[in-house]
N, C-alpha and C positions, 0 to 999 in steps of 0.2 A: 658174226663180225662185231667187233667192239664199236661203241659209240664214237670214239675218237677216230677210228679208221674210216667210219662213214663220213664224218665231218671233213676229214682230210681229203677224202675222195671227192666230196662236193666242192671243196675249195679248189682242188686241181681242175675239176671240170669247169668251174666258173672262170678260173684263170685262162684256161684254154679257150673258152668262149670269148673272152675279151681280146685275146690275141687274134683269133679268127676275125672278130668284128673289126679290129684295127686294120687288118690287111684287106678285108673284103669291103668294108663300108666306110671307114674313116679315111682311108687313102683317097678314094674318089671324091670325098667331100673337101679334103684339104688341097688336093691337086687336080684341077680341071685340065683335061688333056684333049688335044686335037685327035682326029681319027687315027693319025699316024703315031700317036703316043707322046707328042711333045707337050710339056706342061706350059700353059699359057696364063693361068690365073688360079686363084683359090676360091673355093665355094664358101669360105668363111667371111666373105664381105657382106653376105646377106643373112637374114634369119635362117635358122635351120633347126627343125624339130629334134633331130637326133642329138645335136649339140645342146639344145635346151634340156633334153633328158639327162645328159651327162652333167650339165650344170646343176640340175636338181639333185642328182645322186651325190654330187660333191658338196652340196649345201649341208649335207647331213654327216659327212665323213671326210677324212683327210685324203684318203686314197681310194682307188676303185674297189679294193677288197676290204675296206674298213680303215683302221688306223695304222695298218702295216703296209709299207712299200713292198710291192711284189713284181714279178715278171709281167703281170698284166699292165702295171704302170709303165714299165719299160716300153712295151709295145705301143700303148696309146700315146704316152707323152712323146715318144720319138716322132710320130707324125705331127703332133700338135706343135712341138718345138721347132720343127723345120719351117713352119709357116712364117713366123716373123723373120727368119733368116732369109728366106727366098722372096718374101713380099714385104720389104721394109716399109714401115709406115702403116701397116695393117693395124686396125684397132679392134680388139676382141672384147672390149669392155662390156658389151651386151651380155657376156657370160662371165660375171665376176668370180664365180667359184672355179670355173675352168682356168681363168687367168691366175688365180691363187694357186691352183693345183700345178699349173705349168711352172710357176715360179718355185714352188716347193721342189718339184722334180729337177729343174735346172740348177737349183741351189745345192743339190747333193754333191758331196765331195767327189764321188766317182764320176759324176757327169762332167765336172771340170777336168778330171784326169782323162776322160775319154775324148772330150771334144775341145779341149784346151781352155785354160782360164780366160782367155780373151773372148771366146765364143760365149762362155758361161756368163761373163760380166755383161756382154752386149745384151744377151737375152734377159738377164735380171733387170737391167736398165729399161729395156723395152716393156717388160711386163710390169715394172713399177709404174711407168708412165700410164699404161692402160688401166691399172688399178686405181690410179688417182683421177683418171678422166671419167670414171663412173662413180662419182661420189654421191649419186642420187639426185643431183640438181639438174634441172633442165637447162639446156643451152639456149640462151636468149629467150627463155620462156616458151620455146616452140617444140622441143624434142624431149 
């Protein structure tokens, strides 16, 4: 097997891992459900080690697979971008790299075509506000 075929296989495996992770692990973080399956809140209101890890990964690269947008980003960003739509007023600024990533994904032309320019603009405005709220300064010197 050629070296490029091996790398492509690893990339595909990594993308599949992100998709599985989004569905199995990110969904229940983003959407807390009652035993009968009704969403009542988001787990992104509190610190979360898994999201901390994503933030750390995204501090070193633009997208999950590096600097190239992939299907892994479609899967992960889809869950993340629903959160500010369903839980308006949520502040994700504790994860500045995740917020930047979400804004990058929401700002893509095809996102606007798929979800409408109105939804796209709403998300970009919300994410801009989150980005500005985490400018590194403490609020009232306490936080």
